[in-house]
matplotlib code that plots the C-alpha trace (Angstrom):
import matplotlib.pyplot as plt

x = [-11.7, -9.7, -11.0, -12.1, -14.1, -15.7, -16.7, -18.1, -20.2, -21.4, -22.2, -24.3, -26.0, -26.8, -28.1, -30.4, -31.7, -32.4, -34.1, -36.7, -38.2, -36.9, -35.5, -37.2, -35.8, -32.3, -31.5, -33.0, -31.0, -27.7, -28.4, -29.2, -26.1, -23.9, -25.5, -25.8, -23.5, -22.2, -21.7, -23.8, -22.4, -24.3, -22.7, -24.6, -23.4, -24.7, -24.1, -26.2, -26.9, -24.6, -22.3, -21.9, -18.7, -16.9, -19.1, -18.8, -15.1, -15.8, -18.2, -15.5, -12.8, -15.1, -15.9, -12.2, -11.4, -14.3, -12.9, -9.4, -10.8, -12.9, -10.0, -8.1, -10.8, -13.2, -13.7, -13.3, -14.3, -17.3, -17.3, -18.6, -21.7, -22.0, -25.6, -25.4, -27.9, -27.8, -28.9, -29.1, -27.4, -30.7, -30.5, -34.0, -33.1, -30.0, -32.2, -34.7, -31.9, -30.1, -33.3, -33.7, -30.1, -30.6, -34.1, -34.7, -31.3, -30.0, -26.6, -24.0, -22.8, -23.1, -20.2, -21.6, -22.5, -20.4, -21.8, -22.4, -26.1, -26.4, -24.5, -26.8, -29.9, -28.9, -27.5, -30.9, -31.6, -28.4, -28.9, -32.5, -31.7, -28.3, -26.4, -22.9, -22.1, -18.6, -18.3, -15.4, -15.3, -13.4, -15.9, -16.2, -16.1, -18.3, -19.9, -19.4, -22.1, -21.9, -23.0, -20.7, -17.0, -15.4, -12.5, -11.3, -10.0, -11.3, -10.1, -7.2, -5.8, -6.9, -7.1, -4.9, -1.7, -3.2, -4.5, -1.2, 0.7, -1.2, -0.6, 3.1, 4.4, 2.3, 2.1, -1.6, -3.7, -6.8, -9.2, -12.3, -14.5, -16.8, -18.7, -21.7, -24.8, -24.9, -23.4, -19.8, -18.8, -20.4, -18.9, -15.5, -15.5, -16.2, -13.0, -11.1, -12.2, -11.1, -7.7, -7.4, -8.0, -5.3, -2.7, -3.3, -5.4, -8.6, -11.9, -12.7, -16.0, -18.0, -20.5, -22.5, -24.0, -26.9, -25.9, -26.1, -25.5, -22.8, -22.8, -20.1, -19.4, -20.8, -18.8, -15.6, -16.1, -16.4, -13.2, -11.3, -12.4, -11.8, -8.7, -8.5, -5.2, -6.4, -9.8, -10.7, -13.1, -15.3, -17.6, -18.5, -19.2, -20.0, -19.6, -15.8, -15.4, -17.6, -15.9, -12.3, -13.1, -14.8, -12.1, -9.4, -11.6, -11.9, -8.1, -7.2, -3.9, -3.0, 0.2, -2.1, -5.0, -4.6, -7.5, -6.9, -9.5, -10.4, -12.5, -10.9, -9.3, -7.7, -11.2, -12.6, -9.2, -9.6, -13.1, -12.1, -8.8, -5.4, -4.9, -7.7, -6.4, -2.7, -1.2, -4.0, -3.8, -5.6, -5.2, -5.8, -4.5, -3.6, -2.6, -2.2, 1.5, 2.3, 5.4, 4.9, 4.7, 1.1, 0.1, 1.7, -0.2, -3.5, -3.2, -2.3, -5.2, -7.7, -6.7, -6.8, -10.3, -11.7, -9.5, -6.0, -6.7, -8.6, -7.2, -7.2, -8.1, -8.2, -11.8, -11.8, -8.7, -10.5, -13.4, -10.9, -9.3, -12.6, -13.6, -10.5, -11.0, -14.5, -13.3, -10.6, -13.1, -15.6, -12.8, -12.0, -15.4, -18.0, -21.0, -22.8, -23.1, -22.2, -19.2, -18.1, -18.6, -17.1, -14.3, -13.9, -13.4, -11.6, -7.9, -7.9, -4.8, -4.1, -1.0, -2.8, -1.6, -1.1, 0.8, -0.1, -3.5, -5.8, -9.2, -8.8, -9.7, -11.8, -13.5, -14.4, -12.3, -9.1, -5.5, -4.4, -1.6, -1.8, -0.7, -0.8, -0.6, -0.2, -1.8, 0.4, -0.6, -1.8, -4.2, -2.2, -1.2, 2.4, 3.3, 4.5, 4.1, 3.3, 3.1, 6.0, 3.7, 0.0, -2.1, -4.6, -8.2, -10.1, -13.8, -14.5, -12.4, -10.6, -10.5, -14.2, -15.3, -12.5, -14.7, -16.0, -14.4, -15.5, -14.7, -16.6, -14.5, -15.7, -18.1, -20.5, -20.9, -21.2, -23.8, -26.1, -25.7, -26.6, -29.6, -30.7, -30.7, -28.2, -25.8, -23.4, -19.9, -19.5, -18.4, -17.8, -14.5]
y = [-29.8, -29.5, -27.0, -29.8, -31.4, -28.0, -27.5, -31.0, -30.4, -27.1, -28.7, -31.2, -28.4, -26.4, -29.6, -30.2, -26.6, -26.9, -30.2, -28.6, -26.5, -27.7, -31.2, -32.8, -30.1, -29.8, -33.4, -34.3, -31.6, -32.7, -36.4, -35.7, -33.5, -36.3, -39.2, -37.7, -38.5, -34.9, -32.1, -29.1, -25.7, -22.5, -19.8, -16.5, -13.4, -10.8, -12.0, -9.1, -5.5, -2.7, -4.7, -7.6, -6.0, -7.2, -10.0, -12.2, -12.4, -13.8, -16.4, -17.3, -17.7, -19.9, -22.1, -22.4, -23.5, -26.1, -27.4, -27.8, -29.6, -31.9, -32.8, -33.9, -36.3, -34.0, -34.1, -37.5, -39.0, -36.8, -34.0, -30.5, -29.7, -25.9, -24.5, -21.1, -18.2, -14.7, -12.0, -9.4, -6.7, -6.4, -6.7, -8.3, -11.0, -12.0, -12.9, -14.8, -16.8, -17.5, -19.1, -21.2, -22.5, -23.5, -24.9, -26.2, -27.1, -28.3, -26.7, -27.4, -23.7, -20.7, -18.7, -15.3, -11.6, -8.6, -5.4, -5.0, -4.4, -7.8, -9.5, -7.9, -8.9, -12.6, -12.9, -13.3, -16.1, -18.0, -17.4, -18.6, -21.8, -22.3, -22.5, -21.3, -18.1, -17.6, -13.8, -12.9, -9.1, -6.5, -4.7, -2.1, -4.5, -3.9, -7.4, -11.0, -13.5, -17.2, -18.3, -16.1, -16.3, -13.1, -13.9, -10.6, -7.4, -5.3, -1.8, -3.1, -4.7, -2.1, 1.4, 1.6, 1.7, 3.2, 6.6, 7.5, 6.4, 8.8, 11.6, 10.9, 9.4, 11.1, 14.3, 14.6, 15.8, 17.3, 14.5, 14.7, 11.7, 10.3, 7.0, 5.0, 5.6, 2.5, 0.9, 0.1, 3.5, 5.4, 3.3, 3.2, 7.0, 7.2, 5.2, 7.3, 10.5, 9.1, 8.2, 11.7, 13.2, 10.9, 11.6, 15.3, 15.1, 17.0, 16.2, 18.8, 17.3, 14.1, 13.0, 9.9, 8.8, 6.3, 2.9, 2.8, 6.6, 7.2, 11.0, 12.7, 16.0, 18.1, 16.2, 16.5, 20.3, 20.6, 18.6, 20.7, 24.0, 22.7, 22.7, 18.9, 17.4, 13.7, 12.0, 9.0, 6.9, 4.1, 4.2, 0.7, -1.3, 0.7, 3.9, 3.4, 3.1, 6.2, 8.3, 7.6, 8.2, 11.5, 12.5, 12.1, 13.7, 16.7, 17.0, 16.4, 14.5, 12.0, 14.0, 16.9, 15.2, 11.4, 9.1, 6.7, 4.0, 1.2, -0.5, -0.2, -3.4, -4.6, -5.6, -2.1, -0.9, -3.3, -2.0, 1.7, 1.2, 1.5, 5.1, 6.2, 4.2, 5.0, 6.9, 6.3, 4.1, 1.3, -0.8, -4.5, -7.8, -9.1, -7.8, -9.7, -8.7, -10.5, -12.5, -16.0, -19.5, -19.8, -16.6, -17.5, -20.8, -19.0, -16.4, -19.1, -21.3, -18.4, -17.2, -20.8, -21.1, -17.6, -16.0, -15.0, -11.3, -11.7, -10.1, -11.3, -9.1, -9.1, -10.0, -12.8, -14.1, -14.0, -15.9, -18.5, -18.8, -19.3, -22.1, -24.0, -23.1, -24.6, -27.8, -28.3, -27.8, -30.3, -32.8, -32.4, -32.5, -33.3, -31.2, -30.6, -26.8, -26.6, -28.8, -26.6, -23.4, -24.5, -26.9, -27.1, -23.6, -21.8, -22.1, -23.3, -22.2, -22.0, -21.0, -18.5, -16.4, -13.4, -15.5, -17.8, -16.9, -18.4, -18.0, -16.6, -19.1, -16.6, -14.1, -15.8, -13.3, -14.0, -13.1, -11.5, -9.4, -5.6, -3.9, -0.5, -0.4, 2.2, 1.5, 1.5, 2.1, -1.5, -1.1, -3.4, -2.4, -2.4, -2.7, 0.6, -0.8, -4.1, -5.5, -7.6, -10.4, -11.4, -8.9, -9.7, -9.0, -6.7, -7.5, -4.2, -1.1, -0.2, 3.6, 3.7, 0.9, 0.5, -1.6, -4.2, -7.3, -10.7, -14.1, -17.3, -19.3, -17.3, -19.3, -16.3, -16.4, -20.1, -20.1, -17.7, -19.6, -22.8, -21.2, -19.7, -16.1, -14.7, -15.4, -12.6, -13.1, -9.5, -8.9, -5.8, -5.3]
z = [-19.0, -22.3, -24.9, -27.2, -24.4, -23.6, -27.2, -27.5, -24.4, -25.8, -29.2, -27.4, -25.5, -28.6, -30.2, -27.3, -27.4, -31.1, -30.5, -28.2, -31.0, -34.4, -34.0, -37.1, -39.4, -38.0, -37.5, -40.9, -42.6, -41.0, -41.8, -45.4, -45.8, -44.5, -46.3, -49.8, -52.6, -52.7, -50.3, -51.3, -50.8, -51.7, -53.9, -53.4, -55.2, -57.6, -61.1, -62.4, -61.4, -60.2, -58.0, -60.4, -61.8, -58.6, -57.3, -60.3, -59.6, -56.1, -57.6, -60.2, -57.5, -55.3, -58.3, -59.1, -55.6, -55.7, -58.9, -57.4, -54.3, -56.4, -58.8, -55.7, -54.7, -52.9, -49.2, -47.6, -51.0, -51.7, -54.3, -53.5, -55.4, -55.8, -55.8, -57.5, -57.0, -58.4, -55.9, -58.7, -56.5, -54.5, -50.7, -50.3, -52.9, -50.9, -47.9, -50.1, -51.8, -48.6, -47.2, -50.3, -50.2, -46.5, -46.5, -50.0, -51.3, -47.9, -48.3, -45.6, -45.8, -48.1, -49.6, -50.3, -50.2, -50.9, -49.5, -45.7, -46.5, -48.2, -45.3, -42.7, -44.6, -44.6, -41.1, -39.4, -41.8, -41.0, -37.3, -37.3, -39.2, -37.6, -40.9, -41.8, -43.9, -45.2, -45.9, -48.3, -48.3, -46.3, -44.1, -41.3, -38.3, -35.2, -35.7, -34.7, -35.4, -34.3, -37.8, -39.8, -40.6, -42.0, -44.2, -45.6, -44.1, -41.2, -40.3, -38.2, -41.3, -43.9, -42.4, -39.3, -41.3, -44.5, -43.1, -41.3, -44.4, -46.5, -44.1, -43.3, -46.6, -49.2, -47.1, -47.7, -44.7, -46.1, -46.9, -49.2, -48.3, -51.0, -50.8, -51.6, -49.4, -47.3, -44.2, -45.2, -46.5, -43.7, -41.0, -42.7, -42.9, -39.2, -38.7, -41.1, -39.4, -36.0, -37.5, -39.0, -35.6, -34.1, -36.8, -37.5, -40.7, -41.5, -43.1, -45.8, -46.9, -46.7, -49.4, -50.3, -53.6, -53.9, -55.1, -58.8, -59.1, -61.7, -62.4, -60.4, -62.2, -59.4, -56.8, -58.8, -59.3, -55.5, -55.0, -57.5, -55.9, -52.3, -50.1, -50.4, -51.3, -51.3, -52.1, -49.9, -51.9, -50.8, -53.8, -55.0, -58.2, -61.3, -59.4, -59.1, -62.9, -63.6, -60.9, -61.9, -65.6, -64.9, -62.5, -65.2, -67.8, -65.5, -65.7, -62.1, -62.0, -59.3, -58.6, -57.5, -55.8, -55.7, -55.0, -52.1, -51.9, -49.5, -52.2, -55.6, -56.9, -60.2, -61.3, -61.4, -62.9, -65.8, -66.4, -66.3, -68.2, -66.7, -67.8, -65.4, -62.5, -62.9, -60.0, -57.5, -54.4, -52.6, -49.4, -49.6, -48.3, -51.8, -55.2, -58.5, -58.4, -55.2, -55.7, -54.4, -55.8, -54.5, -56.3, -59.6, -59.5, -58.5, -61.3, -63.9, -62.9, -62.9, -66.3, -67.7, -66.5, -67.2, -69.9, -70.4, -69.9, -66.7, -63.5, -59.9, -56.9, -53.1, -52.5, -54.9, -53.3, -49.9, -51.6, -52.8, -49.4, -47.6, -49.9, -48.9, -45.2, -45.4, -47.2, -44.6, -41.8, -43.3, -43.7, -40.0, -38.3, -40.9, -42.0, -38.7, -38.4, -34.7, -35.2, -38.1, -36.1, -32.9, -33.9, -37.7, -38.8, -35.9, -36.2, -39.8, -41.7, -45.4, -47.5, -49.7, -52.6, -50.2, -47.7, -44.8, -43.3, -40.6, -38.9, -35.4, -32.8, -30.8, -33.1, -36.4, -38.4, -40.4, -39.8, -43.1, -44.6, -45.0, -48.2, -49.9, -53.7, -56.4, -59.7, -62.8, -66.5, -66.9, -63.9, -61.7, -58.2, -57.2, -53.5, -51.9, -48.4, -46.7, -43.2, -42.0, -40.9, -40.8, -38.9, -36.1, -37.0, -34.5, -34.7, -32.8, -33.8, -30.5, -31.0, -31.6, -29.2, -26.6, -24.3, -26.8, -28.1, -29.5, -28.1, -28.9, -26.5, -23.5, -21.3, -21.1, -24.9, -25.0, -22.3, -24.1, -27.4, -25.6, -23.9, -27.2, -25.9, -28.5, -31.4, -30.9, -29.6, -28.4, -24.8, -22.7, -21.0]

ax = plt.figure().add_subplot(projection="3d")
ax.plot(x, y, z, "-o")
ax.set_aspect("equal")
plt.show()
């Protein structure tokens, strides 16, 4: 059988499985979504609280993309209607709002979350009610959910070239790890430590601060008196602004001990001031300074909508991309969740500000570009290294989990989804 025929067969099977227990709800929801005058899409980010500094930019980018799509006539003649919710930087609120967007608002899909903690809090909701989550943030990998599409960087695109570059190009081998106390920084630092072992680096210290904690004088004192020659930071939100300001205030120069981050973007640099960011590094798929026609248009449109002094950043670009991915998928197969998941979204391509990108046909992650940037006095990142082509997304980090991979086209995965015994695409070699 051809792949399309297999997928249609599986779609029917999933529909039958759903019909056994929840047919009235699922069929009614799908019918309402298709028959309504608009296509409802949920926007779920923190517009208040400690992570709002970055999440608001994701919300803004998604709203910009929706505006673009609607101005061109919408999707098959229907306009997208965004339903916006503020999760307030609280993990439990994300799950509550996700349920509301699916059950009460009847959204076709939700664009949302930022932290891994928030994503993991909502995944059971999307899996239970068989809805689509588009997740726009770099994350630690080691996950593949049937109901989630991951549209920003994973370690194979963010760390695998970055850590050896720090060691070999910057000549920095003694890493001081500091991060926020939750899933993403801890898992990311596991990956960093594995890469340090592989490339001859060393972990000097590893510390975590609670989300919302913004007093780092003790940590900076430890860094200054240690043997570290580089700080690897995966602090988030307001923590980034506080840490960089205090770091510079302490008198540590980037020429002596640079900060290399996997989280810091132009958004946090704008909040802290370019003088505090200058000389430090980050690894992302996109920078505002990318030279392309698509990026020039993106930056111009964003500033026209949100303000001439606004900056663009990597995660908001991923949020912008995923909105277009979703629109293209709905135009192709309609609003049925299984059709979107199995046929609509896999393989979608888009000419993005960072370059051409696509959703992998097997693992629900995105092929993206890899870049390393150095902040200048304005707070913008200038490329010091970039990949020669888009980079394959590894849903499971091979040097930590060599026997695991993700493939939603594998019959074993499709069979368990059809049988209702699991929503993970993970397989063992």
